[in-house]
N, C-alpha and C positions, 0 to 999 in steps of 0.2 A: 596414476592417471592413465586412462586408455586413450587410444587414437581419436575416438569420437569426442571425448571431453576436450582433448587438445585442440581439435579442429574448431569447436565452438568457442573455446577460450580465446583463441587468436582472433576470431571474428568479433567477439564482444570487445576485446581490447581495442581493436581498430575503431569501433563505433563510440567507445567511451571518450575518444579524443576529438569527437565532433563538438561544435560550439554549443549545441542545445541537447542536453541529455536528461531524459525523464525516466523514472521507474514507476510502474503501476503495480501495486501488490493487492492480492485478494485473500480469500479465506485460507488458501493453501499455505500462507506464510505464518498462520497461527495454529495450524493443524497439530503440529508436534507439541504445542503447549497444552493441548487438551481443550482448546476453545471449540464450541460446537459449530457445525455447518448447518445454517438455519434455512436452507432451501426446503427442507421438510421439517415438520414439527416433531421434536423428540417426544417419546411416549409420556414422559413425566409432565411435560407442558400440555400435551393433549388431555391428560387426565385433569389437569388444573383448569383448562379452558373448554371443557366438553359442552357447557351451556352455550358459549359463544359460537363454537363450531356448529352446533345443531341449529343455531339461529340463522346463520348465513349460508350453510352448505347442505347438500343432500346427505342422506344417511351414509351412503357408501363412499362419499368424497374423502380425499386425502389432501387437504389444502396445505400450502406451505405457510411458514411463519409470516412471510410477506403478504400472502393472500388474505390471511385473517386480519393482520394489522391494517391493510388497505381498507377492508370492509368496515372496521371499527372507525377509522378516520373519516371515511366517506359518510357513514351513517351519522357521526357526530356533526359533521359539517352541515348536512341537510337539516338535522333537528335543531341546530343552533339558529339556522336561517328561519325556521318556523317558530322559534321561540319555545321549543319543547325542552324540558329538563334532560340533560345529558349526564347526570350523576353516575348512572350505572355504566355507561360507556367509558367515562373517565376512570372508574374503578377497574374495568376490564383492561384498559390500556395500561394503567399503572401496574396491574398484576403481570402483564406480559413484559413490561419494561423491567420490573423487579427481577423476574426470572432471567431475562437477558443480562442484566447487570451482574447478577450473582454468578452466572455461568460463563460470562465472557471476561471476567476479571482475572487476567492472566497472572496476577500475583497469587491467586488462590487456586487456580485450576491445577489438575494433576497432569504431569507430562504423559503424553500418549503412550500406550503400552508398547508400541513399536520402537520407542526411543527411551524407555525407562533406564536402559543400561548405558546410555550415552554419557560418558564421563564429562564431556564439555558442558552438557546441559545440567548435569548434577552440580557442577561448580557454579554455573551461571546460566539460568534458563533463557537469558537473552543473548547468549553467546553469538548465535548466527545472525540475529538482527544487528548486533554491534559490528560483526565482521563485515556485513554488507555495507553498512554506513561508512566504516573506516576505508574500505576499498573504493567506495564512491567518492569520498573526499580526497582521494589521492590524485584526482584530475588536476592538471596545471591550473594555477590560480588566476591566470590571465583569461581563462574561459568563463562563460556565464555560469552562475550558480546551478548546481544540479537540483533537480526537482524530484521530490518523493511524494507520489500520490498513493492513497490507499482507500479501499472501500470498506476496510474493517473498522468496527466501532471500538475495538479493544485498544489498550494502551501499550501494547508491546513495543512499538517503535518509539513512543513517547518516553518510556522507561529507558530504552536503549540509548536514545539521544541524551537523556539526562545523565546516564551512567558514564557516557563518554565526554561529557562537558561540551557538547556541541550546541551552538546557538542556532535554534531553528525558528524560522519565520513562518508562523502558522495562522496569521490573520487576526490574532488577538493582541491587544495592547493593555497595559496596566499591570499592577502587582497585586494589590489586595482586591481590586475590582477589575478583573480581566474581561474586557468586552470585545465583541467581534467588530473589527474595523478593517475592511478589506484593503484600504489604502496601504496598510502595513506591508503587503506583498511587494510594494514598489520600493521599500526601504532596503538598506544594506548596512554593513558594519565595517568601519575603517579604524585604523589606529595610526599614530597616537591620537587619542580622543581629545587631548587638551590643546591641540595645534590648530590655529586659525590660518596660518600661512605655511608655505613650504610643502614638501612632499608627504603624502599620506599613503598608507598601504592597506590593501583589503585584507580583512581577517580571513584566516584559512578555514577554520572549523565552523562554517555556516552552511545551512541547508534550507531550502524552501520546502515546506511540509504542508500537504493538503489532505485533510480527511473528508473526502467528497461525499460520504454518506453520513457524516456526523460522528459524534463521539460519546462515549459513556461519561465524559467529563464536561459535556456541554449542557447547560441548564437553560430551559426556556423561562424567561422572566418578563415582567411588564416593561415595555419600552419606556425610556426616560431620556432626559436631555443628555446625560452622560453615556447612555446605552441605547442608541436609537434603534438598533435591530432587535433588542430584547433577547440577546444571547450572551450568556456568561460562562466563562471557563472556570471550573472549580477543581481543587485538588481532591483526589479520591482517598478516602480513609474509611475506617470501620464505622464511623458515626453516620456517614451519608448513606441514605437509601432513597431511591425514587419513590414517590407516592403521588396522590392526586394533585397535590400542590407543588410538586417538584418533578416536572416532566423533562426527561432528558431528550436532547435534540438528536434523534437518529432518523435515518431515512431508509427503511427496509423495503421500499416500494420499487423493486428492481424493474418491473415492467410498466410502471406508470410514469410516463415522461412528463405528464402535467404537473407532478409534484415538484419537479426541478425548477418550475417557474417561481417558486417562493424562495425567499432568503432564509438561510445563507446559501442554499444549494445552487441557486441561479448564478451567484457570484463564483462559487467554487467550480462549477462546470464551465463557466466562461473562462476562468483562469486555465483550466485544463485544455480547453479548445485553443485558446490563444497561445499557450506554451508549445503544444505539439504541432501546431500549424505554422511554425516558423521554419525558414529554410535551414537546411543542414541539421535536421532533428532526428533523434532516435528515441523510440519508446520501447522499454524493456518491460514486458508483462510477466510477473512471477506469481504463480498461484492464483491467477485470475482466470475464471472459466468462461468468460464472455457471456454471462447471463444478463447483463445490464444493457438494455437496448439503447439507452441514451449515451452511455460511454461508447458502445460499439459504433453508433452513428458518427460520433466525433472522430473516432479512429479511422473509419472509412473515409471521412472527409479529408483527413490528413494524407491518406494514400493517394489523393489527387495531386499531391506535391511531389515532383520527381525525386527530390533529395531526401524524402522521408523514408525511414527504415523502421520496421516493426519486428521485434524479437519476442518470441513467446516461449516461456518455460512453464508448463502446467502438466503435472503428472496425472495420468489416468490409467487405471488398470484395464479398462476396456475402452475401445474406440467407438464413438457414436458418429456414424457417417453424416448424421443430420445436425451435428453440433456446429456452432459458429466457427470454431477453430478449424474443423475439417473443411468447412466452406471456404475459409480463407486459404487453406492449403491447396484446395482445388483450383484456385486462381492461377497457380503456377508463376506467381510474381516473385522475382529474385529479391525484391526488397522486403519480402515477408519471410523471416527465418523462424521456423518452428522446430524447436528441439524435440528429439524423439520422445514422444509422450509416455511411452511405457518403460522408459529407462529411469530408474530411481536415482542413478548416479548423476544425472544432469537435469532432469525435469522437476524434481521436487525442490522445495525451497532450500533444504539443507544441502542437497546434491549440487544445486546451482551455485550456492555461495562457496562451497568447498572446492568444486572441480571446474566450474566454468567462469565465474567472476574472477578476473585477473587481479593479482596484487601488483599494481603498477610500479611500486618502489622496488620490489624484487625483480620485476621484469627489467627495469632500467639497470640495476646492479649487474644482472647476469649478461645483459647486452654489452656492458662495458668490459666484463671479464672475457667474453668470447672475442670481442674486437681486439683486446690486448693480446690474447693468445695468437690470433691470426697474424698480428704484426710481428710477434716474436718468432713465429715459426712459419716457414714457407708451406708446410703441410697443414695449414689451418683447417681446411674442410675435414681432413681426416681426424684431427684432434677434436673438432666440434662434434663429429659423429660419435667419437669415443665418450665425450662428455655426456651426450644424450643417452648413450647406452648405459653409462654408469649412474644415471639418475640425477645428474647435476643440471638438467635442463630447467629453464625457468618454470616455476610452478605458479 
């Protein structure tokens, strides 16, 4: 661990002890798993959707996945209002969703070439997702639950949470018929569960989890008495494939704020705003490139609160002076901590989890050891320095 990693690690440790801690993850946290970055349309999908692209864009245009999806959704909405058949549009949307489903299924994607030799990923492809969750759950149990927000549709964090046996509150209720019920976010878990009197304790392995752009596992269904929002969470398996009758609930409309007015996205964004706008809050952004206007607006609003802190870890091989991250950096606000973007050891997801995100249990153990040594020997500072030189410093 270098001096820069140590500096950031100590800063993050301090902020993890605040009352309100939230993490926002973006595409950068699934990059190493081989999931595609869909700000541009990959060539294979371009070939698949050449008719749709030529319908909505100029010949030399290079639209993003979001741009094309937005056009299809908007065109469908207008034609439905006019009573015009939208069968062809539904087929196009299903085609795009099927491609996304197949290429973002992290159970089947190939580990990125840069990380193919990573022994930890070979043993467990969700190693770093699990590592982040375990470190996040080490916060003292008397503090508010940590919040994990993600813009990703993939299931990487879902699988990691299941692997760890962590109970996550994700806005859905039910077992065989899991439906979206936002009131679930106000629930918590205590034990012993069979006690009606006396003292109860809050369960430790619990996390609040928000997929604010939707999920590959969310299916749009007809609203009913038991499912008023018409959104169902399903298990992913080889038998399921999205089609015209099974449309997955995803929100790839990063520049279209109007789409967030619809459920469930309006509720998820409300939860995000309410969570980070509380006093003594920190938001740690990992692998999020600040391309979503609506999310950025909420973060900027939170910056009006004096006790709010924003920490950004997003690797970039080149620095764009016009990017939102650079604009935030230019503000010169001490509450905005931007990890050096071109440093892979701290600004990538793997680098952040390994070198910056502190292990609070190890921190506490090492602090006790250092304090004991100081009490035993009058030359404590010298011994402490020797411990640091020998590599026994808290990691």
